[in-house]
ChimeraX commands (.cxc) that place a marker at each C-alpha (Angstrom):
marker #1 position -84.32,-145.96,28.45 radius 0.5
marker #1 position -85.97,-143.59,30.93 radius 0.5
marker #1 position -87.12,-140.16,29.77 radius 0.5
marker #1 position -84.74,-138.88,32.52 radius 0.5
marker #1 position -81.85,-140.52,30.94 radius 0.5
marker #1 position -82.71,-139.29,27.58 radius 0.5
marker #1 position -83.02,-135.79,28.62 radius 0.5
marker #1 position -79.54,-136.04,30.22 radius 0.5
marker #1 position -77.98,-137.34,27.24 radius 0.5
marker #1 position -79.91,-134.55,24.98 radius 0.5
marker #1 position -78.21,-132.02,27.63 radius 0.5
marker #1 position -74.84,-133.48,27.16 radius 0.5
marker #1 position -75.09,-133.48,23.34 radius 0.5
marker #1 position -76.56,-130.05,23.44 radius 0.5
marker #1 position -73.48,-128.62,25.35 radius 0.5
marker #1 position -70.78,-130.58,23.15 radius 0.5
marker #1 position -72.50,-128.67,20.25 radius 0.5
marker #1 position -72.04,-125.27,22.01 radius 0.5
marker #1 position -68.52,-125.92,22.51 radius 0.5
marker #1 position -67.70,-127.04,19.00 radius 0.5
marker #1 position -69.99,-123.45,17.90 radius 0.5
marker #1 position -67.87,-121.69,20.17 radius 0.5
marker #1 position -64.40,-123.01,18.85 radius 0.5
marker #1 position -65.30,-122.56,15.16 radius 0.5
marker #1 position -66.52,-118.90,15.89 radius 0.5
marker #1 position -63.07,-118.20,17.46 radius 0.5
marker #1 position -61.71,-119.56,14.63 radius 0.5
marker #1 position -63.57,-117.43,11.92 radius 0.5
marker #1 position -63.26,-114.18,14.13 radius 0.5
marker #1 position -59.80,-114.03,12.39 radius 0.5
marker #1 position -61.55,-113.99,9.00 radius 0.5
marker #1 position -64.80,-112.18,9.50 radius 0.5
marker #1 position -66.54,-109.29,11.27 radius 0.5
marker #1 position -68.53,-110.78,14.61 radius 0.5
marker #1 position -71.75,-109.23,13.60 radius 0.5
marker #1 position -71.43,-111.11,10.30 radius 0.5
marker #1 position -70.94,-114.41,12.19 radius 0.5
marker #1 position -73.82,-113.84,14.55 radius 0.5
marker #1 position -76.32,-112.93,11.29 radius 0.5
marker #1 position -74.92,-116.46,9.98 radius 0.5
marker #1 position -75.45,-117.99,12.88 radius 0.5
marker #1 position -79.04,-117.12,13.49 radius 0.5
marker #1 position -79.98,-116.85,9.88 radius 0.5
marker #1 position -79.18,-120.64,9.29 radius 0.5
marker #1 position -80.68,-121.36,12.79 radius 0.5
marker #1 position -84.22,-120.27,11.23 radius 0.5
marker #1 position -84.13,-121.62,7.74 radius 0.5
marker #1 position -82.81,-125.19,9.27 radius 0.5
marker #1 position -85.42,-125.27,11.91 radius 0.5
marker #1 position -88.06,-124.15,9.71 radius 0.5
marker #1 position -86.94,-126.78,7.34 radius 0.5
marker #1 position -86.91,-129.60,9.68 radius 0.5
marker #1 position -90.32,-128.87,11.44 radius 0.5
marker #1 position -91.62,-128.64,8.04 radius 0.5
marker #1 position -90.33,-131.80,6.90 radius 0.5
marker #1 position -91.32,-133.80,10.41 radius 0.5
marker #1 position -94.40,-131.85,11.38 radius 0.5
marker #1 position -95.89,-130.75,8.22 radius 0.5
marker #1 position -96.20,-127.32,9.58 radius 0.5
marker #1 position -94.36,-124.25,10.88 radius 0.5
marker #1 position -95.88,-123.30,14.26 radius 0.5
marker #1 position -94.82,-119.58,14.21 radius 0.5
marker #1 position -97.76,-118.26,16.03 radius 0.5
marker #1 position -97.01,-117.31,19.36 radius 0.5
marker #1 position -99.36,-116.05,22.43 radius 0.5
marker #1 position -96.66,-114.06,23.48 radius 0.5
marker #1 position -94.56,-112.78,20.36 radius 0.5
marker #1 position -93.05,-109.76,21.90 radius 0.5
marker #1 position -91.78,-111.82,24.60 radius 0.5
marker #1 position -90.32,-114.35,22.08 radius 0.5
marker #1 position -88.72,-111.47,20.50 radius 0.5
marker #1 position -87.00,-110.25,23.56 radius 0.5
marker #1 position -85.74,-113.50,24.33 radius 0.5
marker #1 position -84.45,-114.00,20.86 radius 0.5
marker #1 position -82.37,-110.69,21.41 radius 0.5
marker #1 position -81.08,-111.43,24.64 radius 0.5
marker #1 position -79.36,-114.53,23.03 radius 0.5
marker #1 position -78.13,-112.36,20.42 radius 0.5
marker #1 position -76.68,-110.15,22.98 radius 0.5
marker #1 position -75.10,-113.17,24.94 radius 0.5
marker #1 position -73.79,-114.58,21.82 radius 0.5
marker #1 position -72.45,-111.23,20.42 radius 0.5
marker #1 position -70.54,-110.51,23.71 radius 0.5
marker #1 position -69.21,-114.04,24.07 radius 0.5
marker #1 position -67.81,-113.67,20.19 radius 0.5
marker #1 position -66.29,-110.46,20.73 radius 0.5
marker #1 position -64.49,-111.76,23.76 radius 0.5
marker #1 position -63.29,-114.72,21.86 radius 0.5
marker #1 position -61.43,-112.66,19.59 radius 0.5
marker #1 position -59.31,-111.76,22.23 radius 0.5
marker #1 position -59.12,-114.04,24.96 radius 0.5
marker #1 position -58.79,-117.68,25.69 radius 0.5
marker #1 position -61.85,-120.01,24.93 radius 0.5
marker #1 position -61.18,-121.68,28.57 radius 0.5
marker #1 position -61.30,-118.24,30.09 radius 0.5
marker #1 position -64.15,-117.01,28.47 radius 0.5
marker #1 position -66.35,-119.92,29.16 radius 0.5
marker #1 position -65.25,-120.05,32.86 radius 0.5
marker #1 position -66.25,-116.49,33.38 radius 0.5
marker #1 position -69.59,-117.20,31.20 radius 0.5
marker #1 position -70.41,-119.63,34.15 radius 0.5
marker #1 position -71.58,-116.64,36.17 radius 0.5
marker #1 position -74.87,-117.27,34.20 radius 0.5
marker #1 position -76.54,-119.86,36.38 radius 0.5
marker #1 position -75.88,-117.79,39.37 radius 0.5
marker #1 position -77.74,-114.76,37.70 radius 0.5
marker #1 position -80.49,-117.17,36.98 radius 0.5
marker #1 position -81.13,-117.85,40.34 radius 0.5
marker #1 position -81.11,-114.50,41.55 radius 0.5
marker #1 position -83.80,-113.35,38.65 radius 0.5
marker #1 position -85.92,-116.49,39.28 radius 0.5
marker #1 position -86.19,-115.59,42.90 radius 0.5
marker #1 position -86.65,-111.80,42.51 radius 0.5
marker #1 position -88.44,-111.85,38.73 radius 0.5
marker #1 position -90.54,-115.18,39.31 radius 0.5
marker #1 position -91.03,-115.28,42.68 radius 0.5
marker #1 position -89.50,-118.74,43.00 radius 0.5
marker #1 position -88.24,-120.32,46.47 radius 0.5
marker #1 position -84.64,-119.76,46.75 radius 0.5
marker #1 position -83.27,-121.56,49.91 radius 0.5
marker #1 position -80.26,-119.92,52.09 radius 0.5
marker #1 position -78.21,-122.96,50.68 radius 0.5
marker #1 position -78.83,-121.71,47.23 radius 0.5
marker #1 position -77.91,-118.14,47.95 radius 0.5
marker #1 position -74.58,-119.22,49.60 radius 0.5
marker #1 position -74.15,-121.32,46.21 radius 0.5
marker #1 position -74.64,-117.98,44.45 radius 0.5
marker #1 position -72.10,-116.28,46.62 radius 0.5
marker #1 position -69.51,-119.06,46.28 radius 0.5
marker #1 position -69.84,-119.08,42.47 radius 0.5
marker #1 position -69.33,-115.13,42.37 radius 0.5
marker #1 position -65.94,-115.64,44.18 radius 0.5
marker #1 position -64.99,-118.29,41.99 radius 0.5
marker #1 position -65.81,-115.75,38.67 radius 0.5
marker #1 position -63.82,-112.97,40.66 radius 0.5
marker #1 position -60.82,-115.40,40.47 radius 0.5
marker #1 position -61.33,-116.22,37.00 radius 0.5
marker #1 position -61.11,-112.43,36.35 radius 0.5
marker #1 position -57.69,-112.18,37.50 radius 0.5
marker #1 position -57.82,-109.09,39.52 radius 0.5
marker #1 position -54.44,-107.45,40.19 radius 0.5
marker #1 position -54.64,-107.66,43.70 radius 0.5
marker #1 position -54.55,-111.45,43.45 radius 0.5
marker #1 position -52.39,-112.10,40.65 radius 0.5
marker #1 position -49.85,-109.47,41.95 radius 0.5
marker #1 position -49.24,-108.60,38.02 radius 0.5
marker #1 position -51.06,-106.53,35.59 radius 0.5
marker #1 position -54.69,-106.02,34.89 radius 0.5
marker #1 position -56.14,-108.75,32.72 radius 0.5
marker #1 position -57.42,-107.93,29.17 radius 0.5
marker #1 position -60.53,-105.79,29.25 radius 0.5
marker #1 position -62.41,-108.35,26.95 radius 0.5
marker #1 position -62.38,-111.03,30.14 radius 0.5
marker #1 position -65.43,-108.78,31.22 radius 0.5
marker #1 position -67.46,-109.29,28.39 radius 0.5
marker #1 position -68.37,-112.93,28.99 radius 0.5
marker #1 position -70.26,-111.29,32.29 radius 0.5
marker #1 position -72.52,-109.38,30.00 radius 0.5
marker #1 position -73.01,-112.99,28.11 radius 0.5
marker #1 position -73.93,-114.65,31.46 radius 0.5
marker #1 position -76.35,-111.54,32.35 radius 0.5
marker #1 position -78.10,-111.82,28.95 radius 0.5
marker #1 position -78.08,-115.85,28.92 radius 0.5
marker #1 position -79.76,-115.66,32.34 radius 0.5
marker #1 position -82.54,-113.28,30.97 radius 0.5
marker #1 position -82.92,-115.63,28.01 radius 0.5
marker #1 position -83.26,-118.70,30.28 radius 0.5
marker #1 position -85.92,-117.23,32.51 radius 0.5
marker #1 position -87.88,-116.23,29.49 radius 0.5
marker #1 position -87.51,-119.75,28.21 radius 0.5
marker #1 position -89.36,-121.09,31.57 radius 0.5
marker #1 position -91.95,-118.24,31.31 radius 0.5
marker #1 position -92.87,-119.00,27.56 radius 0.5
marker #1 position -92.98,-122.90,28.29 radius 0.5
marker #1 position -96.15,-121.83,29.97 radius 0.5
marker #1 position -97.87,-120.30,26.91 radius 0.5
marker #1 position -96.16,-121.89,23.97 radius 0.5
marker #1 position -95.27,-125.17,22.51 radius 0.5
marker #1 position -91.67,-126.14,22.47 radius 0.5
marker #1 position -91.58,-126.16,18.59 radius 0.5
marker #1 position -92.88,-122.37,18.53 radius 0.5
marker #1 position -90.11,-121.44,20.82 radius 0.5
marker #1 position -87.14,-123.30,19.07 radius 0.5
marker #1 position -88.49,-121.49,15.79 radius 0.5
marker #1 position -88.50,-118.19,17.28 radius 0.5
marker #1 position -85.16,-118.47,19.23 radius 0.5
marker #1 position -83.51,-117.19,15.98 radius 0.5
marker #1 position -86.01,-115.03,14.15 radius 0.5
marker #1 position -85.66,-111.48,15.93 radius 0.5
marker #1 position -81.81,-112.03,16.41 radius 0.5
marker #1 position -81.49,-112.75,12.82 radius 0.5
marker #1 position -83.37,-109.76,11.87 radius 0.5
marker #1 position -81.31,-107.40,14.14 radius 0.5
marker #1 position -78.17,-108.62,12.88 radius 0.5
marker #1 position -79.31,-108.24,9.27 radius 0.5
marker #1 position -79.46,-104.52,9.75 radius 0.5
marker #1 position -75.64,-104.33,10.23 radius 0.5
marker #1 position -74.77,-106.62,7.29 radius 0.5
marker #1 position -74.39,-103.85,4.50 radius 0.5
marker #1 position -71.73,-102.00,6.68 radius 0.5
marker #1 position -69.55,-105.26,7.69 radius 0.5
marker #1 position -70.33,-108.10,5.10 radius 0.5
marker #1 position -67.27,-109.71,3.83 radius 0.5
marker #1 position -67.83,-112.36,1.31 radius 0.5
marker #1 position -66.13,-115.69,2.14 radius 0.5
marker #1 position -62.77,-116.32,0.09 radius 0.5
marker #1 position -63.10,-119.74,-0.17 radius 0.5
marker #1 position -65.55,-122.74,0.06 radius 0.5
marker #1 position -64.36,-123.18,3.66 radius 0.5
marker #1 position -65.36,-119.69,4.69 radius 0.5
marker #1 position -68.95,-120.75,3.54 radius 0.5
marker #1 position -68.62,-123.98,5.23 radius 0.5
marker #1 position -68.09,-122.31,8.31 radius 0.5
marker #1 position -70.85,-119.91,8.29 radius 0.5
marker #1 position -73.09,-122.32,7.82 radius 0.5
marker #1 position -71.70,-124.90,10.29 radius 0.5
marker #1 position -72.06,-122.29,13.35 radius 0.5
marker #1 position -75.64,-121.97,12.58 radius 0.5
marker #1 position -76.36,-125.47,12.18 radius 0.5
marker #1 position -74.52,-126.27,15.48 radius 0.5
marker #1 position -76.49,-123.44,17.30 radius 0.5
marker #1 position -79.73,-124.67,15.85 radius 0.5
marker #1 position -79.49,-128.36,16.68 radius 0.5
marker #1 position -78.01,-127.71,20.13 radius 0.5
marker #1 position -80.63,-125.26,21.14 radius 0.5
marker #1 position -83.11,-127.81,20.04 radius 0.5
marker #1 position -81.76,-130.33,21.94 radius 0.5
marker #1 position -81.68,-128.37,25.22 radius 0.5
marker #1 position -85.39,-127.39,24.88 radius 0.5
marker #1 position -86.41,-131.40,24.34 radius 0.5
marker #1 position -83.92,-132.06,27.37 radius 0.5
marker #1 position -86.00,-129.96,29.84 radius 0.5
marker #1 position -89.14,-131.56,28.45 radius 0.5
marker #1 position -87.80,-134.83,29.55 radius 0.5
marker #1 position -85.90,-134.41,32.83 radius 0.5
marker #1 position -86.14,-132.34,35.93 radius 0.5
marker #1 position -83.90,-129.27,35.86 radius 0.5
marker #1 position -82.39,-130.08,39.22 radius 0.5
marker #1 position -81.11,-133.32,37.14 radius 0.5
marker #1 position -79.89,-131.44,34.30 radius 0.5
marker #1 position -78.19,-128.55,35.87 radius 0.5
marker #1 position -75.15,-130.19,36.96 radius 0.5
marker #1 position -74.52,-131.65,33.41 radius 0.5
marker #1 position -74.06,-127.88,32.26 radius 0.5
marker #1 position -70.50,-127.96,33.92 radius 0.5
marker #1 position -69.23,-130.70,31.34 radius 0.5
marker #1 position -68.95,-127.41,29.17 radius 0.5
marker #1 position -65.89,-126.31,31.10 radius 0.5
marker #1 position -64.13,-129.52,30.47 radius 0.5
marker #1 position -64.90,-129.53,26.74 radius 0.5
marker #1 position -63.83,-125.93,26.73 radius 0.5
marker #1 position -60.78,-126.28,28.52 radius 0.5
marker #1 position -59.75,-129.21,26.20 radius 0.5
marker #1 position -60.82,-127.52,22.95 radius 0.5
marker #1 position -58.90,-124.31,24.16 radius 0.5
marker #1 position -55.70,-126.58,24.31 radius 0.5
marker #1 position -55.98,-128.71,21.57 radius 0.5
marker #1 position -57.19,-126.28,18.95 radius 0.5
marker #1 position -55.44,-123.00,20.09 radius 0.5
marker #1 position -52.69,-124.37,22.33 radius 0.5
marker #1 position -54.03,-122.43,25.26 radius 0.5
marker #1 position -53.25,-124.48,28.45 radius 0.5
marker #1 position -55.40,-122.90,31.38 radius 0.5
marker #1 position -53.34,-121.28,34.15 radius 0.5
marker #1 position -54.21,-121.89,37.80 radius 0.5
marker #1 position -56.44,-119.02,38.13 radius 0.5
marker #1 position -58.87,-120.57,35.48 radius 0.5
marker #1 position -58.55,-124.14,37.15 radius 0.5
marker #1 position -59.06,-122.48,40.54 radius 0.5
marker #1 position -62.00,-120.41,39.45 radius 0.5
marker #1 position -63.75,-123.23,37.47 radius 0.5
marker #1 position -63.53,-125.27,40.72 radius 0.5
marker #1 position -64.91,-122.89,42.96 radius 0.5
marker #1 position -67.76,-121.76,40.18 radius 0.5
marker #1 position -68.48,-125.61,40.17 radius 0.5
marker #1 position -68.91,-125.92,43.90 radius 0.5
marker #1 position -71.33,-123.01,43.80 radius 0.5
marker #1 position -73.28,-124.48,40.99 radius 0.5
marker #1 position -73.63,-127.76,42.68 radius 0.5
marker #1 position -74.99,-126.10,45.79 radius 0.5
marker #1 position -77.50,-124.28,43.67 radius 0.5
marker #1 position -78.26,-127.39,41.55 radius 0.5
marker #1 position -78.94,-129.69,44.40 radius 0.5
marker #1 position -82.71,-130.24,45.01 radius 0.5
marker #1 position -83.92,-128.33,48.24 radius 0.5
marker #1 position -86.56,-129.62,50.70 radius 0.5
marker #1 position -89.95,-128.78,49.54 radius 0.5
marker #1 position -91.96,-126.60,52.03 radius 0.5
marker #1 position -95.24,-126.25,50.74 radius 0.5
marker #1 position -95.47,-125.31,47.04 radius 0.5
marker #1 position -91.61,-124.73,46.66 radius 0.5
marker #1 position -90.20,-124.83,43.20 radius 0.5
marker #1 position -86.91,-125.74,41.94 radius 0.5
marker #1 position -84.93,-123.23,39.88 radius 0.5
marker #1 position -84.94,-124.23,36.15 radius 0.5
marker #1 position -81.97,-123.66,33.98 radius 0.5
marker #1 position -81.49,-124.39,30.41 radius 0.5
marker link #1:1,2 radius 0.2
marker link #1:2,3 radius 0.2
marker link #1:3,4 radius 0.2
marker link #1:4,5 radius 0.2
marker link #1:5,6 radius 0.2
marker link #1:6,7 radius 0.2
marker link #1:7,8 radius 0.2
marker link #1:8,9 radius 0.2
marker link #1:9,10 radius 0.2
marker link #1:10,11 radius 0.2
marker link #1:11,12 radius 0.2
marker link #1:12,13 radius 0.2
marker link #1:13,14 radius 0.2
marker link #1:14,15 radius 0.2
marker link #1:15,16 radius 0.2
marker link #1:16,17 radius 0.2
marker link #1:17,18 radius 0.2
marker link #1:18,19 radius 0.2
marker link #1:19,20 radius 0.2
marker link #1:20,21 radius 0.2
marker link #1:21,22 radius 0.2
marker link #1:22,23 radius 0.2
marker link #1:23,24 radius 0.2
marker link #1:24,25 radius 0.2
marker link #1:25,26 radius 0.2
marker link #1:26,27 radius 0.2
marker link #1:27,28 radius 0.2
marker link #1:28,29 radius 0.2
marker link #1:29,30 radius 0.2
marker link #1:30,31 radius 0.2
marker link #1:31,32 radius 0.2
marker link #1:32,33 radius 0.2
marker link #1:33,34 radius 0.2
marker link #1:34,35 radius 0.2
marker link #1:35,36 radius 0.2
marker link #1:36,37 radius 0.2
marker link #1:37,38 radius 0.2
marker link #1:38,39 radius 0.2
marker link #1:39,40 radius 0.2
marker link #1:40,41 radius 0.2
marker link #1:41,42 radius 0.2
marker link #1:42,43 radius 0.2
marker link #1:43,44 radius 0.2
marker link #1:44,45 radius 0.2
marker link #1:45,46 radius 0.2
marker link #1:46,47 radius 0.2
marker link #1:47,48 radius 0.2
marker link #1:48,49 radius 0.2
marker link #1:49,50 radius 0.2
marker link #1:50,51 radius 0.2
marker link #1:51,52 radius 0.2
marker link #1:52,53 radius 0.2
marker link #1:53,54 radius 0.2
marker link #1:54,55 radius 0.2
marker link #1:55,56 radius 0.2
marker link #1:56,57 radius 0.2
marker link #1:57,58 radius 0.2
marker link #1:58,59 radius 0.2
marker link #1:59,60 radius 0.2
marker link #1:60,61 radius 0.2
marker link #1:61,62 radius 0.2
marker link #1:62,63 radius 0.2
marker link #1:63,64 radius 0.2
marker link #1:64,65 radius 0.2
marker link #1:65,66 radius 0.2
marker link #1:66,67 radius 0.2
marker link #1:67,68 radius 0.2
marker link #1:68,69 radius 0.2
marker link #1:69,70 radius 0.2
marker link #1:70,71 radius 0.2
marker link #1:71,72 radius 0.2
marker link #1:72,73 radius 0.2
marker link #1:73,74 radius 0.2
marker link #1:74,75 radius 0.2
marker link #1:75,76 radius 0.2
marker link #1:76,77 radius 0.2
marker link #1:77,78 radius 0.2
marker link #1:78,79 radius 0.2
marker link #1:79,80 radius 0.2
marker link #1:80,81 radius 0.2
marker link #1:81,82 radius 0.2
marker link #1:82,83 radius 0.2
marker link #1:83,84 radius 0.2
marker link #1:84,85 radius 0.2
marker link #1:85,86 radius 0.2
marker link #1:86,87 radius 0.2
marker link #1:87,88 radius 0.2
marker link #1:88,89 radius 0.2
marker link #1:89,90 radius 0.2
marker link #1:90,91 radius 0.2
marker link #1:91,92 radius 0.2
marker link #1:92,93 radius 0.2
marker link #1:93,94 radius 0.2
marker link #1:94,95 radius 0.2
marker link #1:95,96 radius 0.2
marker link #1:96,97 radius 0.2
marker link #1:97,98 radius 0.2
marker link #1:98,99 radius 0.2
marker link #1:99,100 radius 0.2
marker link #1:100,101 radius 0.2
marker link #1:101,102 radius 0.2
marker link #1:102,103 radius 0.2
marker link #1:103,104 radius 0.2
marker link #1:104,105 radius 0.2
marker link #1:105,106 radius 0.2
marker link #1:106,107 radius 0.2
marker link #1:107,108 radius 0.2
marker link #1:108,109 radius 0.2
marker link #1:109,110 radius 0.2
marker link #1:110,111 radius 0.2
marker link #1:111,112 radius 0.2
marker link #1:112,113 radius 0.2
marker link #1:113,114 radius 0.2
marker link #1:114,115 radius 0.2
marker link #1:115,116 radius 0.2
marker link #1:116,117 radius 0.2
marker link #1:117,118 radius 0.2
marker link #1:118,119 radius 0.2
marker link #1:119,120 radius 0.2
marker link #1:120,121 radius 0.2
marker link #1:121,122 radius 0.2
marker link #1:122,123 radius 0.2
marker link #1:123,124 radius 0.2
marker link #1:124,125 radius 0.2
marker link #1:125,126 radius 0.2
marker link #1:126,127 radius 0.2
marker link #1:127,128 radius 0.2
marker link #1:128,129 radius 0.2
marker link #1:129,130 radius 0.2
marker link #1:130,131 radius 0.2
marker link #1:131,132 radius 0.2
marker link #1:132,133 radius 0.2
marker link #1:133,134 radius 0.2
marker link #1:134,135 radius 0.2
marker link #1:135,136 radius 0.2
marker link #1:136,137 radius 0.2
marker link #1:137,138 radius 0.2
marker link #1:138,139 radius 0.2
marker link #1:139,140 radius 0.2
marker link #1:140,141 radius 0.2
marker link #1:141,142 radius 0.2
marker link #1:142,143 radius 0.2
marker link #1:143,144 radius 0.2
marker link #1:144,145 radius 0.2
marker link #1:145,146 radius 0.2
marker link #1:146,147 radius 0.2
marker link #1:147,148 radius 0.2
marker link #1:148,149 radius 0.2
marker link #1:149,150 radius 0.2
marker link #1:150,151 radius 0.2
marker link #1:151,152 radius 0.2
marker link #1:152,153 radius 0.2
marker link #1:153,154 radius 0.2
marker link #1:154,155 radius 0.2
marker link #1:155,156 radius 0.2
marker link #1:156,157 radius 0.2
marker link #1:157,158 radius 0.2
marker link #1:158,159 radius 0.2
marker link #1:159,160 radius 0.2
marker link #1:160,161 radius 0.2
marker link #1:161,162 radius 0.2
marker link #1:162,163 radius 0.2
marker link #1:163,164 radius 0.2
marker link #1:164,165 radius 0.2
marker link #1:165,166 radius 0.2
marker link #1:166,167 radius 0.2
marker link #1:167,168 radius 0.2
marker link #1:168,169 radius 0.2
marker link #1:169,170 radius 0.2
marker link #1:170,171 radius 0.2
marker link #1:171,172 radius 0.2
marker link #1:172,173 radius 0.2
marker link #1:173,174 radius 0.2
marker link #1:174,175 radius 0.2
marker link #1:175,176 radius 0.2
marker link #1:176,177 radius 0.2
marker link #1:177,178 radius 0.2
marker link #1:178,179 radius 0.2
marker link #1:179,180 radius 0.2
marker link #1:180,181 radius 0.2
marker link #1:181,182 radius 0.2
marker link #1:182,183 radius 0.2
marker link #1:183,184 radius 0.2
marker link #1:184,185 radius 0.2
marker link #1:185,186 radius 0.2
marker link #1:186,187 radius 0.2
marker link #1:187,188 radius 0.2
marker link #1:188,189 radius 0.2
marker link #1:189,190 radius 0.2
marker link #1:190,191 radius 0.2
marker link #1:191,192 radius 0.2
marker link #1:192,193 radius 0.2
marker link #1:193,194 radius 0.2
marker link #1:194,195 radius 0.2
marker link #1:195,196 radius 0.2
marker link #1:196,197 radius 0.2
marker link #1:197,198 radius 0.2
marker link #1:198,199 radius 0.2
marker link #1:199,200 radius 0.2
marker link #1:200,201 radius 0.2
marker link #1:201,202 radius 0.2
marker link #1:202,203 radius 0.2
marker link #1:203,204 radius 0.2
marker link #1:204,205 radius 0.2
marker link #1:205,206 radius 0.2
marker link #1:206,207 radius 0.2
marker link #1:207,208 radius 0.2
marker link #1:208,209 radius 0.2
marker link #1:209,210 radius 0.2
marker link #1:210,211 radius 0.2
marker link #1:211,212 radius 0.2
marker link #1:212,213 radius 0.2
marker link #1:213,214 radius 0.2
marker link #1:214,215 radius 0.2
marker link #1:215,216 radius 0.2
marker link #1:216,217 radius 0.2
marker link #1:217,218 radius 0.2
marker link #1:218,219 radius 0.2
marker link #1:219,220 radius 0.2
marker link #1:220,221 radius 0.2
marker link #1:221,222 radius 0.2
marker link #1:222,223 radius 0.2
marker link #1:223,224 radius 0.2
marker link #1:224,225 radius 0.2
marker link #1:225,226 radius 0.2
marker link #1:226,227 radius 0.2
marker link #1:227,228 radius 0.2
marker link #1:228,229 radius 0.2
marker link #1:229,230 radius 0.2
marker link #1:230,231 radius 0.2
marker link #1:231,232 radius 0.2
marker link #1:232,233 radius 0.2
marker link #1:233,234 radius 0.2
marker link #1:234,235 radius 0.2
marker link #1:235,236 radius 0.2
marker link #1:236,237 radius 0.2
marker link #1:237,238 radius 0.2
marker link #1:238,239 radius 0.2
marker link #1:239,240 radius 0.2
marker link #1:240,241 radius 0.2
marker link #1:241,242 radius 0.2
marker link #1:242,243 radius 0.2
marker link #1:243,244 radius 0.2
marker link #1:244,245 radius 0.2
marker link #1:245,246 radius 0.2
marker link #1:246,247 radius 0.2
marker link #1:247,248 radius 0.2
marker link #1:248,249 radius 0.2
marker link #1:249,250 radius 0.2
marker link #1:250,251 radius 0.2
marker link #1:251,252 radius 0.2
marker link #1:252,253 radius 0.2
marker link #1:253,254 radius 0.2
marker link #1:254,255 radius 0.2
marker link #1:255,256 radius 0.2
marker link #1:256,257 radius 0.2
marker link #1:257,258 radius 0.2
marker link #1:258,259 radius 0.2
marker link #1:259,260 radius 0.2
marker link #1:260,261 radius 0.2
marker link #1:261,262 radius 0.2
marker link #1:262,263 radius 0.2
marker link #1:263,264 radius 0.2
marker link #1:264,265 radius 0.2
marker link #1:265,266 radius 0.2
marker link #1:266,267 radius 0.2
marker link #1:267,268 radius 0.2
marker link #1:268,269 radius 0.2
marker link #1:269,270 radius 0.2
marker link #1:270,271 radius 0.2
marker link #1:271,272 radius 0.2
marker link #1:272,273 radius 0.2
marker link #1:273,274 radius 0.2
marker link #1:274,275 radius 0.2
marker link #1:275,276 radius 0.2
marker link #1:276,277 radius 0.2
marker link #1:277,278 radius 0.2
marker link #1:278,279 radius 0.2
marker link #1:279,280 radius 0.2
marker link #1:280,281 radius 0.2
marker link #1:281,282 radius 0.2
marker link #1:282,283 radius 0.2
marker link #1:283,284 radius 0.2
marker link #1:284,285 radius 0.2
marker link #1:285,286 radius 0.2
marker link #1:286,287 radius 0.2
marker link #1:287,288 radius 0.2
marker link #1:288,289 radius 0.2
marker link #1:289,290 radius 0.2
marker link #1:290,291 radius 0.2
marker link #1:291,292 radius 0.2
marker link #1:292,293 radius 0.2
marker link #1:293,294 radius 0.2
marker link #1:294,295 radius 0.2
marker link #1:295,296 radius 0.2
marker link #1:296,297 radius 0.2
view
């Protein structure tokens, strides 16, 4: 099997694991405060990644050439997860996931403005189309003719922004640190930050199932992000980017099977428009000089 096919397989598995994690988080929001769920998610991430690196490599590559940048990246992921989990407590998984797909569009804009990467007219058109899709998924009253949607539907937009910054920092750190170092640092600052809230919010699980849920969301997050980093080490970003849209399918399926939330027409239409914009963004552009493709991951 070629490296590219392995990268695609790793990407698809990572996406499925993220949807599974989000599904369990939504279930657990009925029993635990969101800050506690975030602490479990990142604390378990750090412990599991440290254990696996120690077992398979014999060392802990915690020294970074850009430790503050690693910390900011970890905190961005923490903010993204926190906002998404708060949204999941109030809106359906499919709706939150659809709005969150503004993230690749933000990533393109940031890559152009921050990293100075070449972004052609077609990709800017894709960004514009994708934002139209997000607007449809948000169900503004003038479009639906009804009441305004729940305010929590706006939270995934914050998730999209912070995750876009996280992806840009992932790309920048790939130039200075090895992948294992970045995987390890992904959860460190986030675990420390969320630990500060635990004396005020911690609720001891009432059963073994509660403890299992806290452990599983951390394990799924850690393994998923590990697979994601490894995928981008094996396949071009332009090949992997369209695979991200499989998350919409899994999220809609999980939302229906687990919670009985069938996506309405605005979710379907918004998702379709966002996907069209994302495909335009992801398609390789013709290289002129040293033009770069925008990486997402």
